C-alpha positions, 0 to 999 in steps of 0.5 A: 115102749114097754109100760108097767104098773105096780099093785100090791108089790106085783109088777104088771106090764105090757112088754115089747116081745121083740126086745131083749129085756125079756131076759130081765130078772125073774122073781120067785112067787110072782105071776108070769105067762109064756112069751107068745112067740114060744107057745108052740115050743111049750105046747109041744114039749110039756103038752100044756095050753101055753096061752092059758097057763099061769106060770109061777117061778118057785126056784131060780136055776141060773138062766132057767127057772123051775115053776108051777104051771096052772090052768083050767080045763073043763072047769077043773084046775090043772097043776104041774110042778117043777116045770123048767122054763128059760127065763127069757121065755117068761113075761109078767102078766098084764092085769087088764089083758090077762084077766083069766091069768090074773084070776088064777093068780088071785086063787093061787096067792090066796091059797099060798097065804092061808 
């Protein structure tokens, strides 16, 4: 069973990857990651380190979402804008298990609020 918790109006949780609730509503400007079963798809298609990428939806396009993608490479922040993901291939980050992604999210949200 999936469990989730809220911190500062953000939902973090452990999601059952096999359930169809992955197609649940994606919220704009919230932190997500790629569902592990889809890493290879996005590594091959966008050439991003899927397991290390913070996904931030910026525009809903029906069953898909345009997103900012952020990751660190060699100590440098890398960013791609308007990368399209199928909604069901995204899941909320887990505050504890995804510590590196959460740190990227904190930096992103601090920059957005300035």
